[in-house]
C-alpha positions in Angstrom: -1.5 -11.2 -3.1 -0.1 -7.9 -1.7 0.6 -5.0 -4.0 2.2 -1.6 -3.0 1.9 1.8 -4.6 3.0 5.3 -3.9 0.7 8.1 -4.9 3.5 10.6 -5.4 3.5 11.5 -9.1 -0.1 10.6 -9.7 -1.9 13.3 -11.5 -5.4 12.3 -10.4 -7.3 9.9 -8.1 -8.4 8.2 -11.3 -4.9 6.6 -11.6 -5.5 4.9 -8.2 -9.0 3.9 -9.2 -7.6 2.2 -12.3 -5.2 0.1 -10.2 -7.9 -0.9 -7.7 -10.4 -1.8 -10.4 -7.9 -3.9 -12.4 -9.6 -7.2 -12.5 -6.3 -9.1 -13.0 -5.1 -7.9 -9.7 -8.4 -8.5 -7.9 -7.7 -5.9 -5.2 -10.2 -6.1 -2.3 -8.6 -3.8 0.2 -6.7 -0.5 0.1 -4.5 -0.2 3.2 -3.3 3.4 3.8 0.0 2.8 5.5 0.9 6.4 6.2 1.4 7.2 9.8 -0.2 10.6 9.1 -2.8 10.2 6.4 -2.7 13.8 5.2 -1.5 15.3 2.0 -1.2 18.8 0.5 -3.3 17.3 -2.3 -6.8 16.9 -0.7 -7.7 13.9 -2.9 -5.1 11.9 -0.9 -6.3 12.9 2.5 -7.8 10.1 4.7 -11.2 11.8 4.8 -11.4 12.0 1.0 -10.1 8.5 0.5 -12.6 7.1 3.0 -15.5 8.6 1.0 -14.1 7.8 -2.5 -13.2 4.2 -1.6 -15.6 3.5 1.2 -15.9 -0.2 0.2 -12.2 -1.0 0.5 -10.3 1.8 2.3 -8.7 1.1 5.7 -6.2 3.4 7.4 -3.5 1.1 8.9 -1.0 3.8 10.0 -1.1 2.9 13.6 0.0 -0.7 12.9 1.8 -0.4 9.6 2.9 3.2 9.4 6.5 4.1 8.9 7.0 6.7 11.7 7.2 4.1 14.5 8.5 0.5 14.7 6.1 -2.0 13.1 5.4 -5.0 15.4 6.2 -8.4 14.0 2.6 -9.4 14.9 1.3 -6.8 12.4 3.5 -8.2 9.6 2.4 -11.7 10.4 -1.3 -10.6 10.4 -0.8 -9.0 7.0 0.9 -12.2 5.7 -2.0 -14.3 6.8 -4.7 -12.3 5.0 -6.3 -14.0 2.1 -7.6 -10.9 0.4 -5.7 -9.1 -2.4 -4.4 -5.9 -0.7 -3.0 -2.7 -2.1 -0.6 -0.9 0.4 -0.5 2.8 -0.3 1.9 5.5 0.9 3.0 8.8 -0.5 6.5 7.9 -1.7 6.5 7.0 -5.4 9.7 4.9 -5.4 9.2 1.8 -3.3 13.0 1.5 -2.7 12.8 4.7 -0.7 9.7 3.8 1.3 8.9 1.6 4.3 6.4 -0.3 2.1 9.5 -2.0 0.8 12.4 -1.9 3.2 10.2 -2.6 6.3 7.0 -4.2 5.3 7.8 -6.1 2.0 11.2 -7.3 3.1 9.7 -8.7 6.4 6.9 -10.4 4.6 9.4 -12.4 2.6 10.1 -14.4 5.9 6.5 -15.6 5.6 6.7 -16.5 2.0 4.8 -13.5 0.8 6.3 -11.6 -2.1 4.8 -8.1 -2.5 4.5 -6.6 -5.9 5.5 -3.0 -6.2 3.6 -1.0 -8.7 6.1 1.6 -10.0 6.3 3.6 -13.2 3.9 1.3 -15.0 5.8 -1.8 -14.0 5.1 -4.6 -11.5 8.3 -5.3 -9.5 8.5 -8.2 -7.1 9.9 -7.1 -3.8 12.5 -9.8 -3.9 13.8 -8.4 -7.2 14.1 -4.7 -6.0 
């Protein structure tokens, strides 16, 4: 299962922790898909996230970031993973982010329906 989330609008890192620790979702990996993993809010900088989520955080901005074309091989690799993954970017609204219009839409070709976590709801990518 692949989930996506945007940290924009989160008041604290605890909101992200709650999502990651939700046993129903079973998230094993947190993929940071920002091309530049920096934020004005230090708690969302790559260095902080690497320490806070050392067991699951992986920066994937070189292969899944939105500032350059994403290779089809990167989408296929993501589709073939068996772990439950949370793709994280800054943009709160998935409809305005490459998490949806580039990654999730392309994953549909491989039969993978991402679930966007947005405003307390779970929205399947094929319904957005």
